C-alpha positions, 0 to 999 in steps of 0.5 A: 500499499502506497503511504500517502504523505501528511502534511501539517500545513498547506504551506508545507505541502506547496514548499514540498511540491516546489522543491520537487519541481527544482530537484528534478528539473534541475539534477539527474536524480533517482528519487525526491523523499519526505523523511521524519514527522511529515512522511509518519503523520506527525508534524505540526505548523512549527515542524521542519520539512525533511526533504532527501535527493537520492541519487547513485553514486556515479550521479550524486558525486559530481553534481553535488557541489552544483546541487549544494550551490543551486539550493541555496539560492532556491531556498532563499528565493522560492516564495513557497519556502518563504511562505512555509518559513512565516508559519511556524517558529521552526518551519524550515527545509532541511535538505539531504543529499545521500546516495544510498551507500549504508555502511557503519561508521567506527563507533566512538565507546563512550558517545552513545549509538551511532546512526547506521540503523537509523539511516536506513531506517528513515530513508527507507522504511519510514520515508515517502517517496515524492517522485521516482526517477528509476527504480533504484529506491526499489533497489535499495529497499529490496536490499535492506528491507525488512532488515539487513542480514543476520551476519551483521545483525549478530555483529552489530548486536554484540558491537552495541552490546558491548558499548552498553556494557562498557558505558553502564560499568564506568558508572559504579567507578565514576561515581566512587569519585564524584563523577556525578554528571559523567556519570549522568552522561554514560547513563544516558547513552547507555539508555540509548544504547539500549534502544539501539541494542533492542531494535537489533534484536528485534530486527526492526528499524528504529525512527529515533533514539531521543524522541518518539520513544513512546510510539516505537516501544508501544507501536512499532515494537509492541513493547509497552512494559519497556516503555514503562520501565524506561519512562522512570530511568531519569527520575533522580531524586538525589543526584549526588548519590548512588542513585545513578548506580542503580539506574545503571543496574536497571539499564543492565537488566532490561538489556540482558531480558530483551536484547541479550547476546545472539 
């Protein structure tokens, strides 16, 4: 079933139509996609308009500089974009130019999750095609949906679990030294890595690790009990205390219960 775009205002839709016309008449592209809130019918008048211009690597690379330069001029002068910017406080356009090549990047062990699954999910699983000029988007979906291969999934799950546990196990050491803010930072990163591991374990692409948590856990993963447990994770009554260590133990328990090692 074809998913239809659900714009929050007529100005958002008019801007999207104008952007599609600009991209498809000026450049060689394979598809133009609507992503994020507008693609999922969750946007408000203050929401930005997130647009993806997709082109094969051999097409995108030689024309990327020209696309970016022309986009800057177009965004500043297009009447539809100007009108959309006036309907909400943050209703701006966020364009992105991608070649459809998804490769995991090296992850910082203390910096939280990488964007590998997020990119595939938002660009392919949850996007709305506004225009297609070839079958490249279809090929990408056949390659990456409903999920990537089991060897890579096992590798990714083990890696994410390692980083999550590494963050959690540093927390008691930091608490002993009075490094409460650093402990909290590790806790927040570990919480996001738990979500990443949970989605990998469930063979499902995420939308985000810092928003739409309830929707993702209750509606997409059908795990309302996990949302109930996570929603109280950051209710810390005494910041300079061992309480953050106790929260870390809760996250580790959730990790082992819902995203165990493969």
